[in-house]
C-alpha positions as CSV (number, residue, x, y, z in Angstrom):
1,X,-2.3,-31.0,10.6
2,X,-6.1,-30.7,11.4
3,X,-6.7,-27.7,9.4
4,X,-4.8,-28.5,6.3
5,X,-6.5,-31.8,6.5
6,X,-10.4,-29.7,6.5
7,X,-9.1,-27.2,3.9
8,X,-8.1,-30.0,1.6
9,X,-11.7,-32.1,2.4
10,X,-13.5,-29.0,1.3
11,X,-11.9,-29.2,-2.4
12,X,-13.8,-32.6,-2.7
13,X,-16.1,-32.7,-4.9
14,X,-17.9,-36.1,-2.7
15,X,-16.7,-38.6,-0.7
16,X,-15.1,-41.3,-2.7
17,X,-15.6,-44.5,0.0
18,X,-18.2,-45.3,2.8
19,X,-15.8,-47.3,5.5
20,X,-18.1,-50.5,6.9
21,X,-17.7,-51.3,10.4
22,X,-14.3,-51.6,12.6
23,X,-10.5,-52.8,11.6
24,X,-9.7,-56.1,12.4
25,X,-5.8,-56.9,13.8
26,X,-4.6,-58.7,10.9
27,X,-2.2,-62.2,12.0
28,X,-1.7,-60.4,15.5
29,X,1.9,-62.5,16.8
30,X,2.5,-63.2,13.0
31,X,2.4,-60.4,11.3
32,X,1.3,-57.6,13.8
33,X,3.9,-57.8,16.2
34,X,6.0,-55.9,18.1
35,X,7.9,-54.9,15.2
36,X,7.0,-51.7,12.7
37,X,5.1,-53.4,10.2
38,X,4.2,-52.1,6.9
39,X,1.7,-52.8,4.1
40,X,0.4,-55.8,3.8
41,X,-0.8,-57.7,0.7
42,X,-2.6,-60.8,0.2
43,X,-2.4,-63.3,-2.8
44,X,-6.1,-63.8,-5.1
45,X,-6.7,-66.9,-3.5
46,X,-5.9,-65.4,-0.1
47,X,-3.2,-67.9,0.9
48,X,0.0,-65.9,0.7
49,X,0.6,-63.0,2.5
50,X,3.0,-60.2,2.1
51,X,4.5,-57.4,4.2
52,X,8.4,-55.2,5.8
53,X,9.7,-54.7,8.3
54,X,11.6,-51.6,9.4
55,X,13.3,-53.4,12.1
56,X,12.7,-57.2,13.0
57,X,15.3,-59.1,12.9
58,X,16.1,-62.2,11.0
59,X,16.3,-60.6,7.9
60,X,19.9,-59.4,5.4
61,X,18.6,-55.5,5.2
62,X,17.4,-52.7,7.7
63,X,13.7,-52.7,6.0
64,X,12.8,-56.4,4.2
65,X,9.6,-58.3,3.2
66,X,8.0,-61.2,5.3
67,X,5.8,-63.9,3.9
68,X,3.6,-65.9,5.8
69,X,1.3,-68.9,4.4
70,X,-1.6,-70.0,5.2
71,X,-2.5,-73.2,6.6
72,X,-5.5,-75.4,6.8
73,X,-9.2,-74.1,5.3
74,X,-11.9,-73.2,6.6
75,X,-12.6,-72.2,10.9
76,X,-9.0,-74.2,11.5
77,X,-6.8,-71.9,8.7
78,X,-4.2,-69.9,10.1
79,X,-1.1,-68.2,9.0
80,X,2.2,-70.0,9.4
81,X,5.2,-68.2,11.2
82,X,6.6,-65.0,8.8
83,X,9.8,-65.5,7.3
84,X,11.9,-63.1,5.3
85,X,11.3,-63.4,1.4
86,X,13.7,-65.0,-0.6
87,X,14.4,-62.1,-2.8
88,X,15.6,-59.2,-0.2
89,X,19.1,-57.5,-0.3
90,X,21.5,-56.4,2.4
91,X,19.5,-52.9,1.6
92,X,16.2,-51.4,1.8
93,X,13.0,-54.1,0.3
94,X,9.8,-52.5,0.7
95,X,6.4,-52.1,-0.1
96,X,5.5,-55.3,-1.6
97,X,2.5,-55.9,-4.1
98,X,0.6,-58.7,-5.2
99,X,-0.8,-58.1,-9.1
100,X,-4.3,-58.7,-9.6
101,X,-3.6,-62.1,-11.0
102,X,-1.1,-62.8,-8.6
103,X,1.6,-63.1,-11.4
104,X,3.9,-60.6,-9.9
105,X,5.2,-59.1,-6.7
106,X,5.9,-55.5,-7.2
107,X,8.3,-54.1,-4.8
108,X,11.0,-50.9,-4.1
109,X,14.4,-51.4,-3.6
110,X,17.6,-49.8,-2.9
111,X,20.1,-52.4,-3.7
112,X,22.6,-51.9,-6.1
113,X,22.3,-51.6,-9.7
114,X,19.5,-49.0,-9.4
115,X,18.8,-45.8,-11.2
116,X,18.7,-43.6,-8.0
117,X,17.7,-43.9,-4.1
118,X,14.5,-45.9,-4.1
119,X,13.4,-47.7,-7.1
120,X,10.6,-49.7,-8.4
121,X,10.8,-53.5,-9.1
122,X,9.0,-56.3,-10.2
123,X,9.3,-60.0,-9.4
124,X,7.4,-63.3,-11.1
125,X,5.6,-65.9,-8.7
126,X,6.7,-68.7,-9.7
127,X,5.9,-72.8,-8.8
128,X,9.5,-72.8,-6.5
129,X,8.9,-69.2,-5.2
130,X,9.8,-66.3,-6.3
131,X,12.1,-65.4,-9.6
132,X,15.0,-62.9,-10.5
133,X,13.8,-59.1,-9.7
134,X,13.7,-56.7,-12.6
135,X,14.4,-53.3,-12.2
136,X,11.4,-51.1,-14.1
137,X,13.5,-49.0,-15.9
138,X,14.3,-45.3,-16.8
139,X,10.7,-44.6,-17.9
140,X,9.3,-45.5,-14.4
141,X,12.1,-44.8,-11.8
142,X,14.2,-41.5,-11.7
143,X,17.4,-40.3,-9.7
144,X,14.9,-39.2,-6.9
145,X,13.1,-41.9,-4.6
146,X,9.8,-43.9,-5.9
147,X,7.4,-45.5,-3.7
148,X,4.4,-48.2,-3.2
149,X,4.3,-49.0,-6.6
150,X,0.5,-51.0,-7.5
151,X,-0.8,-52.5,-10.6
152,X,-4.3,-51.3,-11.2
153,X,-6.7,-54.0,-11.3
154,X,-7.6,-53.7,-14.8
155,X,-4.0,-53.9,-15.3
156,X,-3.5,-51.0,-17.5
157,X,-2.1,-48.2,-14.6
158,X,0.9,-48.6,-12.7
159,X,0.6,-46.2,-9.6
160,X,3.8,-45.1,-7.5
161,X,5.1,-42.1,-5.4
162,X,8.1,-40.0,-6.6
163,X,9.8,-36.9,-4.8
164,X,11.7,-36.2,-8.7
165,X,11.1,-32.5,-9.9
166,X,8.2,-31.6,-11.9
167,X,5.9,-32.4,-9.3
168,X,3.6,-30.0,-7.2
169,X,5.5,-30.5,-4.2
170,X,7.0,-33.2,-1.7
171,X,5.7,-37.1,-2.7
172,X,3.5,-36.3,-5.7
173,X,1.3,-39.4,-6.9
174,X,2.4,-40.8,-10.3
175,X,0.9,-43.4,-13.1
176,X,2.4,-45.0,-15.8
177,X,0.3,-46.5,-18.6
178,X,1.3,-50.8,-19.1
179,X,2.5,-51.3,-22.1
180,X,2.9,-55.3,-22.5
181,X,5.8,-56.3,-20.3
182,X,7.2,-52.6,-19.5
183,X,5.3,-49.3,-19.2
184,X,5.2,-45.8,-20.4
185,X,6.3,-43.0,-19.7
186,X,5.2,-41.8,-15.7
187,X,3.2,-38.9,-15.4
188,X,2.0,-36.5,-12.2
189,X,-1.9,-37.5,-11.9
190,X,-4.2,-35.0,-13.6
191,X,-6.1,-32.8,-11.1
192,X,-5.8,-31.5,-7.3
193,X,-5.0,-35.0,-5.9
194,X,-0.8,-33.6,-6.0
195,X,-0.4,-31.0,-3.6
196,X,3.0,-29.0,-1.7
197,X,2.7,-31.5,0.9
198,X,3.4,-35.4,0.6
199,X,1.1,-38.2,-0.9
200,X,2.3,-41.5,-0.9
201,X,1.4,-44.8,-0.7
202,X,-1.3,-44.8,-2.7
203,X,-3.5,-48.1,-3.8
204,X,-6.1,-48.4,-6.2
205,X,-9.3,-49.6,-5.3
206,X,-11.8,-51.9,-6.7
207,X,-12.8,-50.0,-10.0
208,X,-9.2,-48.7,-10.8
209,X,-9.7,-45.4,-10.8
210,X,-11.1,-44.1,-6.6
211,X,-7.5,-44.1,-5.3
212,X,-6.6,-44.0,-1.3
213,X,-3.8,-42.7,0.0
214,X,-1.1,-41.4,2.5
215,X,-1.2,-37.5,3.0
216,X,1.2,-35.1,5.5
217,X,2.6,-31.8,5.5
218,X,5.9,-33.7,5.8
219,X,5.8,-37.5,6.4
220,X,8.9,-36.8,8.4
221,X,7.5,-34.0,10.7
222,X,3.7,-34.5,11.0
223,X,0.9,-36.9,11.5
224,X,0.0,-38.9,8.3
225,X,-3.4,-39.9,7.4
226,X,-5.2,-41.4,4.6
227,X,-7.1,-39.7,2.3
228,X,-9.6,-40.8,-0.8
229,X,-10.1,-39.8,-4.0
230,X,-11.7,-40.3,-7.0
231,X,-11.1,-39.4,-10.7
232,X,-14.0,-37.7,-12.9
233,X,-13.9,-37.1,-16.2
234,X,-9.7,-37.7,-16.0
235,X,-8.8,-35.9,-13.1
236,X,-8.5,-36.5,-9.6
237,X,-10.3,-34.6,-7.0
238,X,-8.1,-33.1,-3.7
239,X,-9.9,-36.4,-1.6
240,X,-11.0,-36.4,1.4
241,X,-10.2,-37.9,5.0
242,X,-10.7,-41.1,6.1
243,X,-12.3,-41.4,9.5
244,X,-11.3,-42.7,12.4
245,X,-11.9,-46.3,12.1
246,X,-9.0,-46.0,9.8
247,X,-7.1,-43.3,10.9
248,X,-5.8,-42.4,14.2
249,X,-6.4,-39.0,16.2
250,X,-2.8,-39.2,17.5
251,X,-0.5,-41.8,15.4
252,X,0.3,-42.3,12.0
253,X,-1.5,-44.3,9.5
254,X,-0.2,-45.0,5.7
255,X,0.4,-48.2,3.7
256,X,-2.7,-48.7,2.3
257,X,-3.1,-51.9,-0.4
258,X,-6.2,-53.4,-2.0
259,X,-6.6,-57.0,-0.4
260,X,-7.3,-58.9,-3.5
261,X,-8.6,-62.2,-1.8
262,X,-11.5,-59.6,-0.5
263,X,-12.0,-56.6,-3.3
264,X,-14.6,-54.7,-1.1
265,X,-11.7,-54.9,1.6
266,X,-8.9,-52.5,2.2
267,X,-5.3,-53.1,4.3
268,X,-4.1,-50.9,6.0
269,X,-0.8,-50.2,8.7
270,X,-1.4,-47.9,11.8
271,X,-0.9,-47.2,15.2
272,X,-4.2,-47.8,16.8
273,X,-5.3,-48.3,21.0
274,X,-2.0,-47.6,22.2
275,X,0.6,-49.9,19.6
276,X,3.9,-49.1,19.8
277,X,4.7,-49.8,16.7
278,X,2.8,-49.8,13.5
279,X,0.6,-52.7,13.0
280,X,-1.2,-54.1,9.8
281,X,-5.2,-54.4,9.0
282,X,-8.0,-54.9,7.3
283,X,-11.2,-53.4,6.9
284,X,-14.3,-52.8,4.6
285,X,-14.8,-50.3,2.3
286,X,-18.0,-49.7,-0.6
287,X,-17.4,-47.4,-3.1
288,X,-19.6,-43.9,-3.2
289,X,-18.1,-43.5,-6.3
290,X,-19.3,-46.2,-8.4
291,X,-22.7,-44.3,-8.3
292,X,-21.1,-41.7,-10.1
293,X,-20.2,-41.2,-14.0
294,X,-16.9,-40.4,-14.9
295,X,-13.6,-40.7,-16.8
296,X,-10.9,-43.1,-16.3
297,X,-8.0,-41.5,-15.1
298,X,-5.1,-39.9,-17.9
299,X,-7.0,-41.3,-21.2
């Protein structure tokens, strides 16, 4: 894996982001537990946290989305005990992501009525909690698996991964242009970012064109690392591996997501310091690509 990462990093034009400081464990004992916790998304007001667990008891399915809310204000504020979210199903529900305006949560599910293995869904955030999940339709979903949906900060592109036919390799990164409440047909991200390896679990950063994403020759068999890439003249470079403040030299790191409550902060999942399961982290980043002129992706 080290040689693979080095070869790809040499193809990147320049670093996309700088990582600032050390990663902070998020809500230990509430969100970060002895169970496998992945892909933390925080609402724009900073008062609601969602993530999913593969093995936490108490939900209706094997994979469930969990919720915790901020209680109190100022230094006294803490997180309420986590509970399964209301729109979980008996199947796999995972990879939640708030929209920037906080009006929707995008997520993945293999619930009945879908078009393939794992489909992308959207659910409205309401005054009472959450509405009825809506499948994003055949222009986004396929008979294969779709993972990790995320609507760009400018609201113009839905980012996700899929192992559908027609990509560069295994899982590849795709976008679908927003068209009102629907989306245009999804297309692979242009440039060198998609490879014969698995590219998945991607998040836009605050500029809507720089990405942090997971990559491994095989997500099932090899260690997964986080990379960053940016769009220049409408095409993405191959990406550069992020430092050990994010990645671990032995264990997996994946599930990145922009923190809507602090857009200079990134969340991710990892096993740091000898942790026996995936835990949730936040870390601050600085955009390097903002100093570089370049076109938006896919325009």
